[in-house]
LUMMAR-926655 format. One record per residue: x, y, z of N, C-alpha, C in turn. Coordinates in steps of 0.001 Angstrom, whole numbers. Atoms other than C-alpha are relative to their C-alpha. Example, Ala and Ser with C-alpha at 12.3 -4.5 7.8 and 13.67 -1.06 7.14 Angstrom:
// residues 2
[pt [890,-1190,0],[12300,-4500,7800],[900,1200,0]],
[pt [-820,-1190,-60],[13670,-1060,7140],[-770,1090,730]],
***
This chain:
// residues 287
[pt [1205,410,717],[28183,18467,20450],[-1089,1056,189]],
[pt [1046,-1016,-48],[25370,20880,19600],[-1185,-514,796]],
[pt [1102,431,-853],[22649,20698,22275],[-1118,1042,45]],
[pt [1036,-1013,7],[20360,23553,21261],[-981,-306,-1127]],
[pt [932,134,1112],[17267,23707,19095],[371,1033,-1048]],
[pt [-397,-872,1094],[17649,25341,15719],[-1141,919,-386]],
[pt [1014,-915,507],[15837,28152,13991],[-818,-662,-1092]],
[pt [885,557,1013],[13491,27714,11070],[851,-493,-1161]],
[pt [-765,636,1064],[15652,25384,9015],[-947,-778,-902]],
[pt [975,777,762],[12812,23156,7955],[-1236,-164,848]],
[pt [1192,264,-791],[9897,21515,9690],[337,-1036,1050]],
[pt [-193,979,-1077],[10202,19813,13060],[-1366,-526,408]],
[pt [1278,624,-344],[7482,17368,14002],[249,-986,1124]],
[pt [-120,899,-1138],[7164,15651,17362],[-1177,-955,-35]],
[pt [1099,942,164],[5177,12469,16951],[-7,-1013,1121]],
[pt [134,1104,-935],[3853,9885,19315],[-266,-1259,-785]],
[pt [334,1218,720],[2049,6907,17870],[-805,346,-1243]],
[pt [729,-176,1239],[786,6712,14294],[-754,-1289,-305]],
[pt [709,1180,459],[-1745,4368,12761],[323,-210,-1463]],
[pt [-290,268,1404],[-1411,2715,9377],[-1242,-512,-697]],
[pt [1106,454,830],[-3864,2075,6565],[515,-111,-1418]],
[pt [-458,175,1370],[-3700,1227,2900],[-4,1329,-724]],
[pt [-108,-1218,781],[-2592,3949,518],[992,-216,-1114]],
[pt [-1032,12,1029],[-804,4291,-2820],[970,1139,262]],
[pt [-919,-1119,-194],[1447,7317,-3379],[-747,1216,518]],
[pt [777,-1079,-591],[-891,9435,-1277],[634,351,1321]],
[pt [-724,-364,-1206],[1137,11296,1288],[-916,422,1133]],
[pt [902,-446,-1052],[-1983,12311,3199],[-449,-1141,902]],
[pt [393,1169,-805],[-2556,8759,4511],[1177,-936,102]],
[pt [-1144,904,-165],[-128,6176,5877],[-31,-1114,-1036]],
[pt [-38,1097,957],[1013,3674,3242],[-150,-1344,690]],
[pt [181,1341,-519],[400,-19,3639],[1311,-586,502]],
[pt [-1113,832,-429],[2788,-2131,5688],[-388,-1438,-314]],
[pt [302,1377,326],[2818,-5600,4165],[589,-912,1070]],
[pt [-373,871,-1112],[3216,-8562,6497],[1333,-689,-202]],
[pt [-1264,689,253],[6220,-10169,4808],[649,605,-1227]],
[pt [-708,-582,1120],[8905,-9096,2396],[-437,-664,-1308]],
[pt [404,515,1290],[7658,-9441,-1168],[1135,-821,-608]],
[pt [-1046,873,513],[9500,-12260,-2878],[715,649,-1172]],
[pt [-865,-355,1117],[12382,-11274,-5112],[1300,-736,249]],
[pt [-1180,841,-175],[15297,-13593,-5672],[1240,841,260]],
[pt [-1284,-646,-225],[18674,-12592,-4306],[893,-240,-1206]],
[pt [-928,76,1112],[21106,-11833,-7113],[1362,499,480]],
[pt [-1342,-384,-402],[24803,-11042,-7106],[651,864,-1077]],
[pt [-756,-886,880],[26881,-8263,-8608],[1473,-349,134]],
[pt [-1420,338,10],[30357,-9484,-9565],[821,1226,-394]],
[pt [-884,-1142,255],[33168,-6936,-9514],[1431,-498,-145]],
[pt [-1350,462,307],[36743,-7185,-10747],[923,28,1212]],
[pt [-995,-187,-1060],[38580,-5925,-7663],[-605,121,1398]],
[pt [662,-58,-1298],[36046,-6042,-4839],[-907,-1219,134]],
[pt [874,1166,-173],[33898,-8804,-3295],[-1350,180,-704]],
[pt [1301,-94,649],[30654,-9638,-5049],[-1059,349,1037]],
[pt [1031,-544,-879],[27550,-8036,-3597],[-1342,-694,-249]],
[pt [1354,541,83],[24195,-9648,-2847],[-992,1151,-48]],
[pt [1008,-1055,87],[21163,-7585,-3827],[-1344,-582,-407]],
[pt [1350,296,466],[17428,-7708,-4433],[-530,1267,-652]],
[pt [416,-1169,764],[15779,-5415,-6952],[-1418,-155,-515]],
[pt [1295,-112,671],[12330,-4359,-8063],[87,1188,-938]],
[pt [-62,-1060,1007],[12115,-2318,-11259],[-1389,594,-183]],
[pt [1255,-721,155],[9371,290,-11380],[284,1422,-428]],
[pt [-197,-1406,368],[9096,4045,-11618],[1139,608,821]],
[pt [-1013,-781,-711],[11808,6506,-10651],[-693,921,1009]],
[pt [-1397,314,-315],[13232,7509,-8261],[155,-1409,557]],
[pt [-302,1304,-573],[14903,4268,-7227],[338,133,1474]],
[pt [-324,42,-1424],[14802,3676,-3495],[1216,-889,206]],
[pt [-1215,765,-295],[18190,2492,-2222],[146,-69,1509]],
[pt [-75,129,-1453],[18171,1117,1314],[1438,-253,422]],
[pt [-1364,100,-524],[21461,1580,3200],[-86,-437,1458]],
[pt [135,504,-1379],[21594,-614,6331],[997,649,946]],
[pt [-910,-482,-1014],[23323,212,9565],[1267,-829,79]],
[pt [-1296,661,-175],[26726,-968,10789],[-196,-1495,239]],
[pt [44,1453,-115],[27163,-4732,10333],[-1398,-575,-215]],
[pt [1356,470,278],[23511,-5006,9286],[-106,-410,-1462]],
[pt [161,486,1361],[22055,-6333,6046],[-1429,245,-479]],
[pt [1286,-300,628],[19057,-6268,3740],[-1137,-873,515]],
[pt [1050,865,-543],[17151,-8910,5741],[-764,654,1138]],
[pt [649,-661,-1117],[16079,-6377,8381],[-1437,405,-294]],
[pt [1414,-316,135],[12486,-5378,9017],[-277,1290,-750]],
[pt [243,-1268,692],[12750,-1775,7815],[298,-126,-1489]],
[pt [-323,217,1415],[14473,-2809,4585],[-1118,-768,-686]],
[pt [1084,781,581],[11769,-5410,3986],[-1270,802,-181]],
[pt [1205,-822,111],[8979,-2926,4655],[107,989,-1152]],
[pt [-209,-932,1116],[10475,-411,2224],[-129,-744,-1331]],
[pt [71,762,1246],[10844,-3107,-441],[-1441,-403,-304]],
[pt [1399,372,198],[7280,-4369,55],[-831,1184,-468]],
[pt [748,-1193,403],[5935,-844,-180],[309,380,-1440]],
[pt [-391,-346,1362],[7900,-203,-3361],[-683,-915,-1012]],
[pt [645,938,917],[6557,-3357,-5017],[-1495,301,-103]],
[pt [1440,-258,-14],[2978,-2554,-3973],[-359,1284,-728]],
[pt [289,-1306,587],[3267,979,-5348],[734,255,-1310]],
[pt [-641,-141,1300],[5269,344,-8522],[1251,852,10]],
[pt [-1193,-830,-137],[8370,2115,-7221],[1249,-860,-135]],
[pt [-1259,736,77],[11874,1001,-8144],[673,-27,1363]],
[pt [-640,139,-1302],[13834,-292,-5170],[1144,-1001,-85]],
[pt [-1147,900,-91],[17207,-1887,-4471],[372,-165,1465]],
[pt [-600,343,-1278],[18289,-3646,-1295],[1327,-690,-296]],
[pt [-1248,721,201],[21865,-4883,-934],[729,-147,1328]],
[pt [-862,212,-1157],[24392,-6176,1570],[1378,578,-295]],
[pt [-1374,-458,131],[27673,-4369,2083],[939,-1203,-60]],
[pt [-1017,1041,-18],[30812,-6428,1458],[303,-404,1444]],
[pt [-268,502,-1340],[31494,-8632,4466],[-1224,-132,871]],
[pt [1251,51,-766],[27843,-8499,5575],[-1025,-860,-738]],
[pt [1102,736,600],[24819,-10701,5002],[480,-1054,-987]],
[pt [-331,991,1025],[25065,-12714,1780],[1114,449,-933]],
[pt [-1093,-470,846],[27787,-10593,196],[1313,-657,402]],
[pt [-1313,565,-253],[31331,-11903,-100],[878,1025,731]],
[pt [-955,-891,-635],[34320,-10462,1714],[121,-214,1490]],
[pt [-286,90,-1429],[35853,-10339,5171],[-437,1305,660]],
[pt [504,-1199,-674],[34031,-7939,7498],[1139,868,526]],
[pt [-1092,-751,-610],[37303,-6936,9176],[798,812,-1009]],
[pt [-726,-747,1034],[38678,-5671,5851],[-760,1218,-490]],
[pt [850,-1060,553],[35840,-3209,5266],[147,1296,801]],
[pt [-46,-1323,-614],[35763,517,6005],[-1215,799,-457]],
[pt [1071,-882,469],[33300,3353,5646],[183,306,-1484]],
[pt [-281,-324,1398],[35002,4164,2342],[-310,-1162,-933]],
[pt [303,1129,884],[34727,637,941],[-1503,-209,-103]],
[pt [1457,152,69],[31044,491,1866],[-649,1111,-821]],
[pt [471,-1051,901],[30492,3843,182],[237,-423,-1448]],
[pt [-269,503,1343],[32157,2336,-2875],[-971,-1083,-417]],
[pt [1007,1025,302],[29787,-630,-2648],[-1308,652,-468]],
[pt [1249,-679,363],[26789,1716,-2739],[111,650,-1383]],
[pt [-196,-645,1304],[28227,3625,-5705],[1,-1034,-1120]],
[pt [-7,1048,1020],[28840,374,-7597],[-1403,-532,-262]],
[pt [1380,460,160],[25266,-763,-6961],[-793,989,-850]],
[pt [713,-1020,772],[23898,2531,-8285],[425,-49,-1465]],
[pt [-499,-24,1371],[26131,2477,-11367],[-431,-1231,-790]],
[pt [288,1244,708],[25367,-1158,-12202],[-1490,-274,-176]],
[pt [1384,465,-39],[21663,-1427,-11406],[-1060,1073,-227]],
[pt [1051,-1025,-17],[19867,1920,-11351],[-246,661,-1344]],
[pt [203,-617,1298],[20164,2839,-15009],[185,1504,69]],
[pt [-58,-1464,-15],[19469,6533,-15522],[-875,611,1091]],
[pt [910,-508,-1028],[17085,6808,-12564],[725,878,1015]],
[pt [-447,-666,-1208],[17531,9344,-9836],[-153,-961,1175]],
[pt [-49,900,-1148],[18209,7733,-6466],[-562,709,1228]],
[pt [463,-476,-1304],[16412,8179,-3151],[560,-946,1060]],
[pt [-547,848,-1054],[18711,6681,-491],[-819,106,1283]],
[pt [646,79,-1307],[17035,5559,2735],[1036,-622,934]],
[pt [-1124,453,-798],[19779,5300,5347],[-359,-184,1462]],
[pt [282,309,-1397],[19445,3620,8738],[1293,24,803]],
[pt [-1149,-74,-883],[21938,4527,11487],[1260,343,-799]],
[pt [-1171,-305,808],[25375,4299,9831],[-373,234,-1455]],
[pt [464,-240,1363],[23484,4109,6537],[-402,1447,-220]],
[pt [293,-1425,106],[22378,7675,7303],[1248,832,-229]],
[pt [-1282,-647,303],[26048,8690,7268],[369,-264,-1463]],
[pt [-347,344,1373],[26635,6809,4021],[-874,725,-1020]],
[pt [864,-667,983],[23612,8419,2339],[486,1423,-256]],
[pt [-525,-1356,169],[25121,11869,2952],[1266,-15,-844]],
[pt [-1228,120,786],[28497,10764,1583],[-316,-374,-1446]],
[pt [405,370,1353],[26777,9161,-1411],[-535,1208,-755]],
[pt [539,-1203,651],[24920,12398,-2152],[1112,958,-396]],
[pt [-1139,-855,357],[28210,14306,-2087],[805,-600,-1152]],
[pt [-806,655,1027],[29940,11718,-4294],[-718,-77,-1345]],
[pt [789,151,1228],[27092,11413,-6842],[-1137,1026,-12]],
[pt [1060,-1012,-126],[25228,14736,-6678],[-966,20,-1169]],
[pt [873,-10,1175],[23832,14298,-10180],[-1022,-1130,40]],
[pt [884,1155,-52],[22098,11048,-9189],[-950,15,1194]],
[pt [778,82,-1237],[20776,11579,-5656],[-993,1162,55]],
[pt [1050,-1008,98],[17439,13405,-5651],[-519,464,1349]],
[pt [499,-320,-1332],[16541,13362,-1930],[568,-1047,954]],
[pt [-553,892,-1015],[17485,11666,1353],[-1022,-219,1107]],
[pt [810,319,-1169],[15598,9881,4126],[902,-741,989]],
[pt [-841,608,-1010],[17482,9075,7331],[-810,-490,1187]],
[pt [651,600,-1170],[16393,6821,10206],[1059,-121,1087]],
[pt [-1023,-9,-1047],[18359,7509,13399],[1387,135,-610]],
[pt [-1257,-179,732],[21131,8768,11139],[1154,249,967]],
[pt [-1131,-36,-933],[24567,8434,12732],[1282,500,-652]],
[pt [-1258,-503,536],[27069,10596,10857],[993,314,1111]],
[pt [-1108,-340,-904],[30441,11048,12552],[48,-876,1248]],
[pt [38,751,-1254],[29870,8213,15036],[1383,-476,444]],
[pt [-1355,294,-462],[33587,7455,15049],[529,1095,913]],
[pt [-445,-1127,-819],[34015,10868,16655],[-679,1,1373]],
[pt [734,-123,-1264],[31296,10820,19332],[-417,-1350,606]],
[pt [504,1282,-464],[30548,7092,19663],[995,-854,771]],
[pt [-1028,768,-704],[33783,5964,21334],[641,894,1059]],
[pt [-648,-789,-1045],[35270,7089,24631],[1520,-146,-103]],
[pt [-1459,-23,74],[38969,7664,25327],[601,-1389,181]],
[pt [-525,1343,-231],[39544,4144,26643],[-194,-888,-1233]],
[pt [270,803,1190],[37931,2564,23584],[913,407,-1153]],
[pt [-922,-456,1045],[39996,4706,21236],[1421,-473,279]],
[pt [-1329,494,-355],[43108,3671,23146],[157,-1474,-366]],
[pt [-36,1406,383],[42250,-4,22610],[133,-137,-1518]],
[pt [-112,20,1460],[41747,640,18891],[1430,305,-445]],
[pt [-1361,-392,378],[45130,2360,18647],[1011,-1085,362]],
[pt [-951,1007,-477],[46877,-387,20624],[-150,-1335,-722]],
[pt [252,1345,499],[45215,-3534,19255],[-443,-41,-1463]],
[pt [493,-26,1374],[43905,-2398,15883],[-1438,-443,-147]],
[pt [1398,425,36],[40420,-3602,16811],[-608,156,1388]],
[pt [746,-119,-1244],[37755,-3216,19465],[-1193,-936,-84]],
[pt [1133,928,-50],[35296,-5957,20417],[-879,387,1175]],
[pt [952,-457,-1011],[32171,-4921,22328],[-1252,-868,-22]],
[pt [1297,698,11],[28877,-6522,23403],[-931,616,-1044]],
[pt [943,-444,1019],[26198,-6301,20735],[-1416,-88,564]],
[pt [1352,52,-578],[22775,-5306,22117],[-1054,-535,-956]],
[pt [985,404,996],[21093,-6402,18874],[241,-1404,-547]],
[pt [-253,1343,486],[22532,-9891,18414],[917,-764,929]],
[pt [-805,848,-871],[24422,-12784,19913],[1493,153,-248]],
[pt [-1409,-165,318],[27709,-12060,18151],[493,1363,485]],
[pt [-532,-1303,-427],[29963,-9323,19598],[215,928,-1191]],
[pt [-190,-1012,1036],[30446,-6117,17655],[1485,300,-159]],
[pt [-1399,-266,306],[33823,-5625,15964],[140,1346,-695]],
[pt [-405,-1221,687],[35264,-2218,15080],[1502,-76,-216]],
[pt [-1427,28,287],[38628,-2091,13363],[562,1421,-25]],
[pt [-664,-1295,89],[41157,713,13459],[-161,585,-1399]],
[pt [175,-481,1367],[40865,910,9669],[-1353,642,-210]],
[pt [1328,-609,131],[37137,1531,9872],[-40,1331,735]],
[pt [44,-1223,-797],[37552,4103,12644],[749,1128,-711]],
[pt [-771,-1034,700],[40225,5976,10685],[-725,492,-1242]],
[pt [746,-434,1188],[38077,5994,7555],[-1145,925,386]],
[pt [1045,-901,-467],[35246,7537,9551],[538,1381,325]],
[pt [-605,-1281,-353],[37549,10242,10852],[377,812,-1232]],
[pt [-298,-723,1242],[38395,11127,7240],[-1255,559,-658]],
[pt [1241,-401,664],[34731,11724,6431],[-1001,618,979]],
[pt [877,-676,-956],[33341,13795,9292],[-805,1093,-700]],
[pt [913,-920,679],[30378,15977,8340],[-597,1074,905]],
[pt [865,-840,-825],[28744,17616,11343],[628,1324,438]],
[pt [-650,-1216,-499],[31329,20273,12217],[51,1122,-1021]],
[pt [8,-1021,1046],[30983,22131,8919],[-1324,-72,-751]],
[pt [1245,45,778],[28010,23085,6710],[46,-1114,-1046]],
[pt [119,1070,996],[26800,20245,4473],[-629,613,-1242]],
[pt [403,-759,1187],[26568,21771,1022],[-826,-861,-950]],
[pt [948,734,821],[23646,19733,-280],[-1320,758,19]],
[pt [1230,-795,103],[20440,21363,-1508],[-1216,-845,-349]],
[pt [1121,899,294],[18219,18312,-2030],[-881,-157,1242]],
[pt [859,223,-1166],[15245,17461,209],[593,-1031,961]],
[pt [-482,891,-1051],[16153,15807,3509],[-1115,-232,1010]],
[pt [921,355,-1073],[13875,13959,5918],[740,-885,994]],
[pt [-641,761,-1057],[15147,12644,9252],[-1058,-451,998]],
[pt [822,563,-1075],[13290,10345,11669],[939,-414,1125]],
[pt [-900,347,-1106],[14812,9992,15125],[-814,-171,1276]],
[pt [665,252,-1260],[13635,8496,18389],[670,741,1145]],
[pt [-560,-745,-1128],[14072,10603,21509],[411,-920,1145]],
[pt [-469,995,-963],[14599,7399,23519],[1120,-849,-585]],
[pt [-1108,698,655],[17480,6351,21253],[1202,-31,945]],
[pt [-1120,139,-928],[20216,4982,23541],[1346,-81,-718]],
[pt [-1233,168,766],[22788,4674,20728],[440,1281,-709]],
[pt [-303,-1242,724],[22583,7917,18721],[-821,1117,636]],
[pt [764,-1071,-652],[21632,11052,20681],[-891,744,-997]],
[pt [907,-687,926],[18589,12695,19160],[441,1433,-265]],
[pt [-507,-1356,251],[20333,16055,19535],[891,50,-1235]],
[pt [-803,39,1227],[22627,14916,16709],[-844,316,-1225]],
[pt [887,-289,1123],[19622,15119,14398],[-207,1503,-150]],
[pt [131,-1458,73],[19229,18791,15296],[1231,615,-663]],
[pt [-1227,-522,584],[22866,19419,14433],[61,-296,-1499]],
[pt [-9,360,1413],[22494,17575,11141],[-894,918,-820]],
[pt [896,-829,799],[19456,19497,9928],[391,1472,71]],
[pt [-460,-1380,-125],[20908,22758,11232],[1076,321,-1028]],
[pt [-1104,-239,914],[23989,22356,9051],[-268,-399,-1432]],
[pt [305,468,1347],[22234,20911,5990],[-407,1178,-882]],
[pt [149,-1182,842],[22163,23276,3030],[-1345,196,-657]],
[pt [1276,-89,696],[18654,22600,1737],[-1017,823,785]],
[pt [1134,-675,-635],[15610,24768,2420],[-1119,-981,307]],
[pt [1050,1019,-182],[13502,21571,2313],[548,-1081,942]],
[pt [-450,940,-1014],[14319,19782,5567],[-1173,-291,922]],
[pt [1080,391,-902],[11816,17808,7637],[577,-938,1058]],
[pt [-490,810,-1111],[12629,16384,11072],[-1181,-521,809]],
[pt [1011,622,-844],[10374,13926,12910],[691,-566,1234]],
[pt [-483,540,-1260],[11194,13319,16560],[-1107,-844,616]],
[pt [983,922,-557],[9387,10268,17941],[311,-115,1490]],
[pt [-325,-190,-1416],[9156,10884,21668],[389,-1296,700]],
[pt [-307,1256,-678],[9132,7233,22767],[729,-980,-917]],
[pt [-658,865,959],[11065,5885,19799],[1421,-344,398]],
[pt [-1355,418,-303],[14244,3846,20285],[863,112,-1256]],
[pt [-924,-140,1127],[17226,3503,17957],[-527,-684,-1252]],
[pt [404,762,1174],[15653,934,15707],[-1187,602,-743]],
[pt [1235,-525,609],[12325,2725,15068],[-634,-1064,-903]],
[pt [489,1123,795],[10954,-637,13940],[-1409,-460,372]],
[pt [1387,339,-303],[7486,-698,15522],[-884,317,-1200]],
[pt [898,-249,1128],[4510,-711,13175],[-231,1492,-214]],
[pt [256,-1432,131],[3822,2946,13913],[1212,725,-558]],
[pt [-1219,-624,518],[7465,3880,13241],[153,-257,-1487]],
[pt [-141,343,1411],[7497,2034,9934],[-1080,696,-828]],
[pt [1050,-740,704],[4166,3618,8949],[433,1439,-249]],
[pt [-513,-1360,174],[5745,7031,9529],[1067,42,-1080]],
[pt [-1046,63,1013],[8785,6052,7450],[-587,-114,-1398]],
[pt [578,200,1327],[6675,4827,4537],[-809,1206,-453]],
[pt [741,-1210,345],[4467,7896,4678],[946,1087,-503]],
[pt [-972,-1005,436],[7532,10117,4376],[618,-360,-1344]],
[pt [-523,419,1306],[8962,8058,1521],[-1017,297,-1098]],
[pt [1053,-275,987],[5626,8327,-302],[-70,1479,-333]],
[pt [67,-1450,214],[5576,12103,181],[1154,482,-845]],
[pt [-1167,-462,756],[9101,12557,-1141],[-45,-531,-1424]],
[pt [118,524,1366],[8545,10244,-4112],[-954,833,-835]],
[pt [961,-856,698],[5518,12324,-5060],[623,1365,-295]],
[pt [-582,-1345,134],[7401,15582,-4500],[1052,59,-1100]],
[pt [-1123,-105,949],[10497,14793,-6568],[-329,-614,-1356]],
[pt [406,560,1296],[8592,12973,-9336],[-829,998,-794]],
[pt [854,-976,689],[6514,16067,-10178],[781,767,-1065]],
***
């Protein structure tokens, strides 16, 4: 794993605490954080050969924000809600959705893989986003999926925002004993620090991740990339963010390291930083 700092790839910013105030698409001031997710009814996308997907959508100006949750997470999370609220308040198109087997979507979680969830994201874009360019906002595993989505749909993805992005976590996130259990039993059950239910990883998911590793070779994408990562992240080493931006092909790369930030980056100050960056990119790519 790369443990060095990189040269002038983009802009690195070490942040502590930020304050928030009201703002429209003004990147010079922190956008508003609304107190509760703006109401939008959950709808469902029916598909012929895959489980139906739950989603919430606000139609506004392009680009369309597409929130990609983390592993076994869903669109009910605080960061997803904050992004959706901001989009509604600022007239920006936004889509939240649950992967198959997660949240309100149909399907068996144990049957899903990184590839099927990538397919879910592609189906959502094709069915709901019209001709808009897409701005994926990927949290943790969603940061891996956003990179794969950009490679799969380069004509649609205009920029990327990652929050504690975790590409290649099947490679670095499991030790030898855990991989042995996966190979022997076909599944691995571990304590979940973020909920009462244990965390399940299947051999199928792990193998799909190994087929889509990104960090060991240059990532041939030239769109803007912004990464937010907490230096107190106990789940995804912040040094991985350095490796990601080092290998990313764009000249427009911005990295924010939050010195006391954890994996979730869900404090008010963290979310204010996220929304400020989304506002800046929306302004930049809409010009």
